[in-house]
C-alpha positions as CSV (number, residue, x, y, z in Angstrom):
1,X,11.1,-13.8,-12.4
2,X,8.0,-12.2,-10.7
3,X,7.1,-13.3,-7.2
4,X,3.7,-14.8,-6.5
5,X,2.5,-11.5,-5.0
6,X,3.6,-9.6,-8.0
7,X,1.7,-12.0,-10.3
8,X,-1.4,-11.6,-8.0
9,X,-1.3,-7.8,-8.0
10,X,-0.8,-7.6,-11.8
11,X,-3.7,-10.0,-12.4
12,X,-5.9,-7.9,-10.1
13,X,-5.0,-4.7,-11.9
14,X,-5.7,-6.3,-15.3
15,X,-9.1,-7.7,-14.1
16,X,-10.2,-4.3,-12.8
17,X,-8.9,-2.5,-15.8
18,X,-10.8,-4.8,-18.2
19,X,-13.9,-4.6,-16.1
20,X,-13.9,-0.8,-16.6
21,X,-13.4,-1.2,-20.3
22,X,-10.0,0.5,-20.3
23,X,-7.2,-0.4,-22.6
24,X,-3.6,-0.7,-21.4
25,X,-2.8,2.4,-23.3
26,X,-5.8,4.4,-21.9
27,X,-4.8,3.5,-18.3
28,X,-1.2,4.3,-18.9
29,X,-2.1,7.8,-20.2
30,X,-4.6,8.4,-17.3
31,X,-1.8,7.8,-14.8
32,X,0.6,10.0,-16.7
33,X,2.9,7.3,-18.1
34,X,3.9,6.3,-21.6
35,X,1.4,4.4,-23.7
36,X,3.2,1.1,-23.2
37,X,3.7,1.3,-19.4
38,X,0.7,-0.8,-18.3
39,X,1.3,-3.4,-21.0
40,X,4.9,-3.7,-19.9
41,X,3.9,-4.0,-16.2
42,X,1.3,-6.7,-17.1
43,X,3.8,-8.6,-19.1
44,X,6.5,-8.4,-16.5
45,X,8.8,-6.2,-18.5
46,X,8.5,-3.2,-16.2
47,X,8.3,-2.7,-12.5
48,X,5.6,-0.7,-10.7
49,X,5.8,1.3,-7.5
50,X,3.3,1.9,-4.7
51,X,2.8,5.3,-6.2
52,X,1.9,3.7,-9.5
53,X,-0.6,1.4,-7.7
54,X,-2.1,4.4,-5.9
55,X,-2.6,6.3,-9.2
56,X,-4.0,3.1,-10.8
57,X,-6.4,2.7,-7.9
58,X,-7.7,6.2,-8.3
59,X,-8.4,5.7,-12.0
60,X,-10.0,2.3,-11.4
61,X,-12.1,3.7,-8.5
62,X,-10.9,1.2,-5.9
63,X,-8.5,0.9,-3.0
64,X,-4.8,-0.1,-3.3
65,X,-5.8,-2.8,-0.9
66,X,-8.1,-4.3,-3.5
67,X,-5.0,-5.3,-5.5
68,X,-3.7,-7.6,-2.7
69,X,-4.8,-10.9,-1.2
70,X,-6.4,-11.0,2.2
71,X,-3.5,-12.9,3.6
72,X,0.3,-12.7,3.1
73,X,1.7,-14.9,0.5
74,X,4.9,-16.9,0.8
75,X,8.0,-15.6,-0.9
76,X,10.7,-18.0,-2.0
77,X,14.0,-17.4,-0.3
78,X,12.5,-15.6,2.7
79,X,12.9,-17.4,6.1
80,X,10.6,-16.5,9.0
81,X,13.1,-17.7,11.5
């Protein structure tokens, strides 16, 4: 199951990809991955790395920071004490 932060990041990638008019396949190819990579990430079937996010940000002409919320999000099972 994806965490809240993963869901947020994936939604932001999708929103920016769609705003640029790129298909999942086109973005996958532009970052040097298989045609189904972005689709699998967006559906939760594949994991992404910081390196992937950096390559995606370059293609989408934004900052990696743009994929994240302004404040930290809670993660189930993590105690701050």
